[in-house]
C-alpha positions as CSV (number, residue, x, y, z in Angstrom):
1,M,-34.1,-2.0,2.5
2,N,-33.7,1.8,3.1
3,E,-30.8,3.7,1.8
4,I,-28.5,4.6,4.7
5,V,-25.8,6.4,2.6
6,T,-26.5,8.5,-0.4
7,A,-24.0,10.4,-2.6
8,Q,-25.5,12.8,-5.1
9,N,-23.1,14.3,-7.7
10,L,-20.5,14.3,-5.0
11,T,-17.4,16.4,-5.9
12,F,-14.3,17.1,-3.8
13,R,-11.0,18.9,-4.3
14,Y,-8.3,19.0,-1.7
15,S,-7.4,22.5,-2.8
16,D,-8.4,25.0,-5.5
17,D,-5.5,23.9,-7.8
18,D,-5.9,20.2,-7.1
19,F,-7.5,17.6,-9.3
20,L,-10.9,16.2,-8.5
21,A,-10.5,13.5,-5.8
22,L,-14.3,12.8,-6.3
23,D,-15.8,13.6,-9.6
24,N,-19.6,13.8,-9.7
25,L,-19.9,10.6,-7.8
26,S,-23.5,9.3,-7.3
27,C,-24.2,6.0,-5.5
28,S,-26.2,4.7,-2.5
29,I,-25.7,2.0,0.1
30,K,-28.6,0.2,1.6
31,E,-29.0,-0.4,5.3
32,G,-27.6,-3.8,6.2
33,E,-25.4,-4.2,3.1
34,L,-21.8,-5.4,3.2
35,T,-20.1,-3.4,0.5
36,A,-16.5,-3.5,-0.6
37,V,-15.0,-0.4,-2.2
38,L,-12.0,-1.1,-4.5
39,G,-9.7,1.1,-6.5
40,H,-6.0,1.9,-7.0
41,N,-4.2,4.3,-4.6
42,G,-5.5,7.8,-5.4
43,S,-8.8,6.5,-6.9
44,G,-10.9,8.4,-4.3
45,K,-11.9,5.5,-2.0
46,S,-10.7,6.9,1.2
47,T,-11.9,10.4,0.3
48,F,-15.4,9.0,-0.3
49,A,-15.2,7.1,3.0
50,K,-14.3,10.3,4.9
51,H,-17.4,12.0,3.6
52,I,-19.6,9.4,5.1
53,N,-18.7,10.4,8.6
54,A,-18.3,14.1,7.7
55,I,-14.5,14.3,8.2
56,F,-14.7,15.9,4.7
57,L,-17.5,18.0,3.4
58,P,-18.4,18.1,-0.3
59,T,-17.1,20.9,-2.5
60,G,-20.0,20.0,-4.8
61,G,-23.1,17.8,-4.5
62,K,-24.5,16.2,-1.4
63,C,-23.8,13.3,1.0
64,Y,-26.6,12.0,3.2
65,V,-26.0,9.6,6.1
66,D,-29.1,8.0,7.6
67,G,-31.1,10.9,6.1
68,I,-28.8,13.6,7.6
69,D,-27.1,16.1,5.3
70,T,-23.4,16.1,6.3
71,F,-23.4,19.9,5.9
72,D,-25.8,20.1,8.9
73,D,-23.4,21.2,11.7
74,D,-26.0,20.7,14.4
75,R,-26.2,17.0,13.5
76,L,-22.4,16.3,13.3
77,F,-22.4,14.2,16.5
78,D,-25.3,12.2,15.3
79,I,-23.4,11.5,12.0
80,R,-20.3,10.4,13.8
81,K,-22.3,8.2,16.2
82,T,-24.0,6.6,13.2
83,A,-20.9,6.0,11.1
84,G,-17.8,4.8,12.9
85,M,-14.5,4.7,10.9
86,V,-11.4,2.5,11.3
87,F,-8.4,4.1,9.6
88,Q,-5.7,2.3,7.6
89,N,-3.0,3.2,10.2
90,P,-4.1,2.5,13.8
91,D,-1.6,5.0,15.2
92,N,-3.9,7.7,13.8
93,Q,-6.8,6.8,16.1
94,I,-5.3,5.2,19.3
95,V,-5.3,7.8,22.0
96,A,-5.1,6.1,25.4
97,T,-2.1,4.6,27.2
98,I,-3.8,1.3,28.0
99,C,-5.6,-0.9,25.4
100,E,-8.9,-1.3,27.3
101,E,-9.1,2.4,28.0
102,D,-8.7,3.1,24.3
103,V,-11.5,0.8,23.5
104,A,-13.7,2.5,26.1
105,F,-12.8,6.0,24.9
106,G,-15.6,6.4,22.4
107,L,-18.2,4.9,24.8
108,E,-17.2,7.4,27.5
109,N,-17.7,10.2,25.1
110,M,-21.2,8.8,24.2
111,G,-22.1,8.8,27.9
112,V,-22.6,5.1,28.2
113,E,-23.1,3.7,31.7
114,P,-19.9,2.3,33.3
115,K,-21.3,-1.3,33.7
116,E,-22.3,-1.3,30.0
117,I,-18.9,0.1,29.0
118,R,-17.2,-2.8,30.8
119,K,-19.4,-5.3,29.1
120,R,-18.9,-3.8,25.6
121,V,-15.2,-3.4,26.0
122,D,-14.8,-7.1,27.1
123,K,-16.9,-8.3,24.1
124,A,-15.1,-6.1,21.6
125,L,-11.7,-7.3,22.7
126,E,-12.8,-10.9,22.6
127,D,-14.2,-10.4,19.0
128,V,-10.8,-9.2,17.7
129,G,-8.8,-11.7,19.7
130,M,-7.1,-9.2,22.0
131,S,-8.5,-10.0,25.4
132,D,-5.0,-11.0,26.7
133,Y,-3.7,-7.6,25.9
134,R,-6.3,-5.5,27.6
135,L,-3.8,-4.0,30.1
136,H,-0.9,-3.6,27.7
137,A,0.2,-0.2,26.4
138,P,-0.6,0.2,22.7
139,H,3.0,1.2,21.9
140,Q,4.1,-2.2,23.1
141,L,2.0,-3.9,20.4
142,S,2.8,-4.9,16.9
143,G,1.2,-3.0,14.0
144,G,-1.4,-5.7,13.5
145,Q,-2.3,-5.9,17.2
146,K,-2.7,-2.1,17.2
147,Q,-5.1,-2.4,14.3
148,R,-7.3,-4.9,16.2
149,I,-7.5,-2.5,19.2
150,A,-8.6,0.3,16.8
151,I,-11.3,-2.0,15.3
152,A,-12.4,-3.0,18.8
153,G,-12.9,0.7,19.8
154,I,-15.3,1.2,16.9
155,I,-17.1,-2.2,17.4
156,A,-17.8,-1.3,21.0
157,M,-19.7,1.8,20.0
158,R,-22.1,-0.3,18.0
159,P,-22.7,2.3,15.2
160,K,-25.2,1.6,12.4
161,I,-22.4,1.9,9.8
162,I,-18.8,0.8,10.2
163,I,-16.4,2.1,7.6
164,L,-13.1,0.2,7.5
165,D,-10.2,1.7,5.5
166,E,-7.8,-1.2,4.8
167,P,-8.3,-2.6,8.3
168,T,-6.4,-5.9,7.7
169,A,-3.4,-4.5,5.8
170,M,-1.0,-5.3,8.7
171,L,-2.6,-8.5,9.9
172,D,-1.4,-12.1,9.6
173,P,-3.7,-14.6,7.8
174,K,-5.4,-15.7,11.0
175,G,-5.8,-12.1,12.2
176,R,-7.4,-11.2,8.8
177,K,-9.8,-14.1,9.0
178,E,-10.7,-13.2,12.6
179,V,-11.4,-9.6,11.6
180,M,-13.4,-10.6,8.5
181,D,-15.4,-13.2,10.5
182,T,-16.1,-10.4,13.0
183,I,-17.2,-8.0,10.2
184,I,-19.5,-10.6,8.6
185,K,-21.0,-11.5,12.0
186,L,-21.7,-7.8,12.7
187,N,-23.3,-7.5,9.3
188,K,-25.3,-10.7,9.2
189,E,-26.3,-11.1,12.9
190,F,-26.5,-7.4,14.0
191,K,-27.4,-5.9,10.6
192,V,-24.6,-3.4,10.8
193,T,-24.0,-1.7,7.5
194,I,-20.3,-2.3,6.5
195,I,-18.3,-0.4,4.0
196,L,-15.0,-2.2,3.5
197,I,-12.1,-0.5,1.6
198,T,-9.6,-3.2,0.8
199,H,-6.9,-4.2,-1.6
200,Y,-7.4,-7.9,-0.8
201,M,-9.7,-9.3,-3.5
202,D,-10.5,-12.4,-1.5
203,E,-12.0,-10.1,1.2
204,A,-14.1,-8.3,-1.4
205,A,-15.3,-11.7,-2.7
206,L,-17.0,-12.2,0.7
207,C,-19.1,-9.1,0.4
208,D,-22.6,-8.6,-1.0
209,R,-21.6,-5.9,-3.4
210,V,-18.4,-4.4,-4.9
211,I,-18.0,-0.8,-6.0
212,V,-14.9,-0.1,-8.1
213,M,-13.6,3.5,-8.3
214,D,-11.1,5.1,-10.7
215,N,-10.1,8.8,-10.8
216,G,-12.9,9.8,-8.4
217,K,-15.6,8.0,-10.4
218,K,-17.6,4.8,-10.0
219,I,-16.8,2.5,-12.9
220,L,-18.3,-0.8,-11.6
221,D,-21.0,-1.6,-9.1
222,N,-22.3,-5.2,-8.9
223,T,-22.0,-8.5,-7.1
224,P,-18.5,-9.9,-6.6
225,K,-19.1,-12.6,-9.3
226,K,-20.1,-10.0,-11.8
227,V,-17.3,-7.5,-11.0
228,F,-14.5,-10.0,-10.9
229,S,-15.6,-11.6,-14.2
230,D,-14.3,-8.4,-15.9
231,V,-10.6,-9.2,-15.4
232,E,-9.3,-7.0,-18.3
233,L,-11.0,-3.9,-17.0
234,L,-9.8,-4.5,-13.4
235,R,-6.3,-4.9,-14.6
236,K,-6.5,-1.7,-16.6
237,T,-7.4,0.1,-13.4
238,G,-4.5,-1.3,-11.5
239,L,-6.4,-4.0,-9.6
240,D,-6.3,-7.7,-9.6
241,V,-8.8,-10.5,-8.9
242,P,-8.8,-13.5,-6.5
243,Q,-6.2,-16.1,-7.5
244,V,-8.9,-18.6,-8.4
245,T,-10.6,-16.1,-10.7
246,E,-7.3,-15.3,-12.4
247,L,-6.5,-19.0,-12.8
248,I,-9.8,-19.7,-14.6
249,Y,-9.2,-16.6,-16.8
250,E,-5.7,-17.8,-17.7
251,L,-7.0,-21.3,-18.6
252,N,-9.6,-19.7,-20.9
253,Q,-6.8,-17.9,-22.6
254,E,-5.2,-21.3,-23.2
255,G,-8.4,-22.5,-25.0
256,I,-10.0,-24.3,-22.0
257,S,-13.6,-23.0,-21.9
258,L,-14.7,-22.6,-18.3
259,P,-17.2,-20.3,-16.5
260,E,-15.3,-17.2,-15.3
261,D,-17.5,-16.2,-12.4
262,I,-15.4,-18.2,-9.9
263,I,-14.5,-16.3,-6.7
264,N,-13.6,-18.9,-4.0
265,E,-11.5,-22.1,-3.5
266,E,-14.4,-24.6,-3.3
267,E,-16.0,-23.3,-6.5
268,C,-12.7,-23.4,-8.3
269,A,-11.8,-26.9,-7.0
270,K,-15.2,-28.3,-8.1
271,L,-15.0,-26.8,-11.5
272,L,-11.4,-28.1,-12.1
273,F,-12.2,-31.5,-10.7
274,D,-15.1,-31.9,-13.1
275,Y,-13.1,-30.7,-16.0
276,I,-9.9,-32.6,-15.3
277,S,-11.8,-35.8,-14.5
278,G,-13.5,-35.6,-17.9
279,H,-10.4,-34.7,-19.9
280,M,-7.6,-36.5,-18.0
281,A,-4.7,-37.4,-20.3
282,E,-3.7,-41.0,-20.3
283,N,-0.1,-40.3,-19.8
284,P,0.5,-36.8,-18.4
285,A,3.9,-35.3,-19.0
286,L,6.4,-35.7,-16.2
287,K,6.0,-33.3,-13.4
288,P,8.4,-30.3,-13.7
289,P,11.4,-30.2,-11.4
290,D,11.4,-28.2,-8.2
291,K,11.1,-24.6,-9.3
292,K,13.1,-22.9,-6.5
293,A,16.6,-23.8,-7.6
294,R,19.5,-22.8,-5.4
295,D,21.0,-19.6,-6.8
296,Y,23.1,-18.1,-4.0
297,S,26.6,-18.6,-2.6
298,D,27.7,-20.8,0.3
299,K,29.2,-17.7,2.1
300,K,27.2,-16.5,5.1
301,A,26.0,-13.0,5.0
302,V,24.0,-13.0,8.3
303,E,24.1,-15.3,11.4
304,A,22.3,-15.3,14.6
305,R,23.6,-17.4,17.5
306,E,21.3,-18.2,20.5
307,L,19.7,-14.8,20.1
308,S,17.2,-13.7,22.7
309,Y,15.6,-10.4,23.5
310,I,13.4,-9.5,26.5
311,Y,11.2,-6.4,26.5
312,S,10.5,-4.5,29.8
313,I,12.7,-6.7,32.0
314,G,11.7,-6.6,35.7
315,T,8.2,-5.1,35.0
316,P,4.8,-6.7,34.9
317,F,5.0,-6.4,31.1
318,E,8.2,-8.4,30.7
319,K,8.0,-10.4,27.5
320,K,10.5,-12.6,25.6
321,A,10.1,-11.4,22.0
322,V,13.0,-13.5,20.6
323,D,13.8,-16.8,22.3
324,N,17.1,-18.5,21.7
325,V,17.1,-18.2,17.9
326,S,19.9,-19.4,15.7
327,F,20.1,-19.3,11.9
328,S,22.3,-18.3,9.0
329,I,21.5,-16.6,5.7
330,N,23.8,-17.0,2.7
331,K,25.0,-14.2,0.5
332,G,22.6,-13.6,-2.4
333,E,19.6,-15.3,-0.8
334,F,16.1,-14.0,-0.9
335,L,14.7,-15.1,2.4
336,A,11.1,-14.5,3.5
337,V,10.2,-14.3,7.2
338,I,6.6,-15.1,8.0
339,G,4.8,-15.5,11.3
340,H,1.6,-14.5,13.1
341,T,1.2,-11.0,14.4
342,G,3.3,-10.5,17.5
343,S,5.4,-13.6,16.9
344,G,8.6,-11.6,17.1
345,K,9.4,-11.0,13.4
346,S,10.0,-7.3,13.5
347,T,11.9,-7.5,16.8
348,L,14.2,-10.2,15.2
349,I,15.0,-8.2,12.1
350,Q,15.8,-5.1,14.0
351,H,18.7,-7.0,15.6
352,L,20.3,-7.6,12.3
353,N,21.4,-4.0,11.8
354,G,21.9,-3.1,15.4
355,L,18.7,-1.1,16.1
356,I,18.2,-3.5,19.0
357,R,21.0,-5.0,21.1
358,P,20.4,-8.6,22.1
359,T,19.7,-9.5,25.7
360,F,21.6,-12.7,25.1
361,G,23.4,-14.2,22.0
362,K,25.1,-12.7,19.0
363,V,24.4,-11.3,15.5
364,L,27.2,-11.7,13.0
365,I,27.5,-9.9,9.7
366,D,30.2,-11.4,7.4
367,G,31.4,-13.5,10.3
368,K,31.9,-10.6,12.7
369,D,29.9,-9.9,15.9
370,I,28.2,-6.5,15.2
371,W,28.4,-5.5,18.9
372,E,32.1,-6.5,19.4
373,N,32.9,-2.8,19.1
374,P,29.7,-0.7,19.8
375,K,31.4,2.4,18.3
376,E,31.4,0.7,14.9
377,I,27.6,-0.1,14.9
378,R,27.0,2.9,12.6
379,K,29.0,1.2,9.8
380,I,26.8,-1.9,10.2
381,R,23.8,0.1,9.2
382,F,25.4,1.1,6.0
383,K,25.9,-2.6,5.2
384,V,22.5,-3.8,6.4
385,G,19.7,-1.5,5.2
386,L,16.2,-1.7,6.9
387,V,13.0,-0.5,5.3
388,F,10.2,-0.3,8.0
389,Q,6.6,-1.3,7.9
390,Y,5.5,2.2,6.9
391,P,8.6,3.3,4.8
392,E,7.1,6.8,4.1
393,Y,7.6,7.6,7.8
394,Q,11.4,7.5,7.0
395,L,10.9,10.6,4.8
396,F,11.9,14.0,6.2
397,E,13.9,16.1,3.7
398,E,12.8,19.0,1.5
399,T,13.2,17.2,-1.8
400,V,13.1,13.7,-3.1
401,Y,16.8,14.0,-4.1
402,K,17.9,15.1,-0.7
403,D,16.0,12.3,1.0
404,I,17.5,9.6,-1.2
405,A,20.9,11.3,-0.8
406,F,20.8,11.4,3.0
407,G,22.3,8.0,3.6
408,P,25.2,8.3,1.0
409,K,26.0,11.8,2.4
410,N,26.4,10.4,5.9
411,M,28.7,7.7,4.5
412,G,31.1,10.6,3.6
413,L,30.9,10.0,-0.2
414,S,31.8,12.7,-2.8
415,D,29.0,14.8,-4.4
416,E,29.6,13.0,-7.7
417,E,29.3,9.6,-6.1
418,I,26.2,10.7,-4.2
419,K,24.5,11.9,-7.3
420,S,25.3,8.7,-9.1
421,R,23.9,6.6,-6.3
422,V,20.7,8.7,-6.0
423,F,19.8,8.4,-9.7
424,E,20.8,4.7,-9.7
425,A,18.5,3.9,-6.8
426,A,15.7,6.0,-8.2
427,A,16.0,4.1,-11.5
428,F,15.7,0.8,-9.7
429,L,12.5,1.9,-8.1
430,G,11.1,3.4,-11.3
431,L,11.1,7.0,-10.0
432,P,11.3,9.6,-12.9
433,D,13.9,12.4,-12.9
434,N,11.2,15.0,-12.8
435,V,10.2,14.1,-9.2
436,M,13.7,14.7,-7.8
437,E,13.1,18.4,-6.9
438,K,9.6,17.8,-5.6
439,S,8.8,17.5,-1.9
440,P,8.4,13.8,-1.1
441,F,5.2,14.7,0.8
442,E,3.6,15.9,-2.5
443,L,3.8,12.4,-4.0
444,S,1.3,9.6,-4.0
445,G,1.4,6.9,-1.4
446,G,3.1,4.5,-3.8
447,Q,5.7,7.0,-4.8
448,K,6.5,7.9,-1.2
449,R,7.1,4.2,-0.5
450,R,9.5,4.0,-3.5
451,V,11.4,7.1,-2.4
452,A,11.9,5.7,1.1
453,I,13.1,2.3,-0.3
454,A,15.4,4.2,-2.8
455,G,17.0,6.0,0.2
456,V,18.1,2.7,1.6
457,L,19.2,1.3,-1.7
458,A,21.4,4.3,-2.4
459,M,23.7,3.1,0.4
460,R,24.1,-0.1,-1.6
461,P,23.7,-2.3,1.4
462,D,25.0,-5.9,1.2
463,V,21.8,-7.0,3.0
464,L,18.4,-5.3,2.4
465,I,15.7,-6.0,5.0
466,L,12.1,-5.1,4.1
467,D,9.4,-5.2,6.8
468,E,6.0,-5.4,5.0
469,P,7.1,-2.8,2.4
470,T,3.9,-2.9,0.3
471,A,1.2,-2.9,3.1
472,G,-1.6,-0.5,2.0
473,L,-0.5,-0.4,-1.6
474,D,-2.9,-1.3,-4.4
475,P,-2.2,-4.5,-6.4
476,M,-0.4,-2.6,-9.2
477,G,1.7,-0.6,-6.7
478,R,2.6,-3.9,-4.9
479,E,3.5,-5.6,-8.1
480,T,5.6,-2.7,-9.2
481,V,7.6,-2.4,-5.9
482,F,8.2,-6.1,-5.7
483,G,9.2,-6.3,-9.4
484,Q,11.7,-3.5,-8.8
485,I,13.1,-5.2,-5.7
486,K,13.3,-8.5,-7.6
487,N,15.3,-6.8,-10.4
488,Y,17.6,-5.1,-7.8
489,H,18.2,-8.5,-6.2
490,K,19.0,-10.1,-9.6
491,E,21.3,-7.3,-10.8
492,T,23.2,-6.7,-7.6
493,G,23.3,-10.1,-5.9
494,S,22.4,-8.5,-2.6
495,T,20.9,-10.6,0.2
496,I,17.2,-9.8,0.6
497,I,15.2,-10.5,3.8
498,L,11.4,-9.9,3.3
499,V,8.9,-9.9,6.2
500,S,5.5,-10.5,4.7
501,H,2.0,-11.7,5.5
502,S,1.2,-12.4,1.9
503,M,1.9,-16.0,1.1
504,E,1.3,-15.3,-2.6
505,D,4.2,-12.8,-2.6
506,V,6.4,-15.1,-0.6
507,A,5.8,-17.9,-3.1
508,K,6.7,-15.7,-6.1
509,L,9.8,-14.1,-4.6
510,A,11.7,-16.1,-2.0
511,N,14.3,-18.9,-2.2
512,R,13.8,-19.9,1.4
513,V,11.2,-19.2,4.1
514,M,11.7,-18.8,7.9
515,V,8.6,-19.3,10.0
516,I,8.6,-17.6,13.4
517,N,6.1,-18.8,16.0
518,D,5.9,-17.5,19.6
519,S,9.4,-16.0,19.4
520,K,11.1,-19.1,18.1
521,I,11.9,-20.6,14.7
522,F,9.1,-23.0,13.8
523,A,10.4,-23.9,10.3
524,L,13.3,-22.9,8.0
525,G,13.6,-24.3,4.5
526,S,12.8,-23.9,0.8
527,V,9.4,-22.5,-0.2
528,D,8.4,-26.1,-1.2
529,E,9.5,-27.6,2.0
530,V,7.7,-25.0,4.2
531,F,4.5,-24.7,2.3
532,K,4.0,-28.4,2.1
533,R,3.4,-28.2,5.8
534,H,0.3,-26.0,5.2
535,R,-1.8,-27.7,7.9
536,E,0.8,-27.0,10.5
537,L,1.1,-23.4,9.2
538,E,-2.7,-23.0,9.5
539,A,-2.5,-24.3,13.1
540,I,-0.2,-21.4,14.1
541,G,-2.2,-18.7,12.4
542,L,-0.6,-18.7,9.0
543,S,-1.8,-19.9,5.6
544,V,-0.6,-20.8,2.1
545,P,-1.6,-19.2,-1.2
546,Q,-5.2,-19.5,-2.2
547,I,-4.3,-21.5,-5.3
548,T,-2.4,-24.1,-3.1
549,K,-5.6,-24.7,-1.1
550,V,-7.4,-25.5,-4.4
551,F,-4.9,-28.1,-5.4
552,D,-5.0,-29.6,-1.9
553,I,-8.7,-30.1,-2.4
554,L,-8.1,-31.7,-5.8
555,K,-5.6,-34.1,-4.3
556,A,-8.0,-35.0,-1.5
557,R,-10.6,-35.9,-4.2
558,G,-8.2,-38.2,-5.9
559,I,-6.6,-36.1,-8.6
560,D,-2.8,-36.8,-8.6
561,T,-1.5,-33.3,-8.7
562,A,2.0,-32.0,-8.0
563,D,2.7,-30.9,-4.4
564,N,4.4,-27.6,-5.2
565,I,1.6,-25.5,-6.6
566,F,2.0,-22.0,-5.1
567,T,1.5,-19.5,-8.0
568,I,-1.0,-19.0,-10.8
569,E,1.7,-20.0,-13.3
570,D,2.3,-23.3,-11.4
571,A,-1.4,-24.0,-11.3
572,K,-2.0,-23.3,-15.0
573,K,0.9,-25.5,-16.1
574,E,-0.3,-28.3,-13.8
575,V,-3.9,-28.3,-15.2
576,L,-2.6,-28.2,-18.8
577,R,-0.3,-31.2,-17.9
578,L,-3.1,-33.2,-16.4
579,V,-5.3,-32.8,-19.4
580,G,-2.5,-33.3,-22.0
581,K,-2.2,-29.8,-23.3
582,G,1.2,-28.1,-23.7
583,G,0.1,-24.5,-23.3
584,K,0.8,-21.6,-25.5
585,E,4.2,-20.9,-23.8
586,N,5.3,-24.4,-24.7
587,A,3.9,-24.4,-28.2
């Protein structure tokens, strides 16, 4: 195969005083390859990607795309036609007011015939599961739906290379699978070269090749099996590995010798089945009790009673986004809200602090209808803090200190109390004192995210709502933010409501799970109760943790495993139990 992308000693600085975002990077990508590019936030992944379609030009070295030097101004249109790019945030590339017009935009600029445009737009929308939304306005869509429209716009142009920068960060499990299936189909059937930047290791495992970057350099470049076998190095660079790979690694640490090049559920299940069958203990220890013990009060923090909300009433786009929903959340709970893209999750949670007023029904905080006196709604927002999908969009002040202080200042607190709260919130989120006088816009993506969350924590809300707060963060950043939120929950006893598409995060963090499907509550119960219904969840576009699927396969093959295996730690303990080993932690 011919090389379609070549970087030769590629170097790039954002400014004269800045560090090297790309540091003497040399690599090539062959025509028809499906390549994943991994790395922590700030490693240089996106900077490299933007060189491939000449958004950036090298400050040193060369970048060639299909044989064209990206410095060749006369061939810029040819480069952009050859290499299409889907950005992390769809709002950055959606330009039209109607979805199908946005998908057609690139084709029109290429001079494609109208009949062919119609055909390609229809096919692209079908490929990403958005045909029913062709006449909708993009601003009416959820974040995940917008991303699918952005991807459709690139697919329709049929470039030789498609670069995708975190394209599934805001999608539900079904949406992620549909997009990955589309990517693989484009690659395998139409021989499109795909460069996929992702923080999802299971997506990288589906690729032909994985490049790992750190500090602007390439540190690993091999097949997924070879790359993910180096668990220690990946962890050192702020990354993780697929859950199945991590489980086998952890079992090896416990003295169970197993091949470590495992990257999918079927491989893992077969390996464990063979091992457990040959080493099954005669009398395995009793299964551990349910791990999600109740640890919150009986007092209700939040209630919804027959809550409904209808968008665009009386127009052709009228849509019931929340449909007669009733529930209660107790003080001190950590509740996860899951649902497919467009199910109504974000609309629902925006009712809980009065950002949206119900069409019908009530929201009660501490037993009081929040709209009983509309003039008092501002006070509700001090009690119920909401962190949006892209928290960094909430930043606007000159310094980090002023941004975190904005909420407490509007509460009318004294300067001394404001200062105390600012530094307390910053400490919870792991922000050092030396960033306080910096502009928040000078910080890394992960730090911006933490500043925005700290600004909400500084108001000390009784209820903290987080809508996909770690989307787009690398594994270490995600782990850090969630660890800090977990500590905040433990130390303050606040009620936490987390909207997430990551079933692994839900399993590790939540006491209870609410499942929203088509604007209604589909399920509400403990993590164990909800995830045991994994076949029903999959039928409505959701999933369960990868490790849960492995143990479901083992159970189907006759191994009597526990039903509540949702985390790596659960899985490790269960394998050790089945083979009669106590494990180091129980030694």
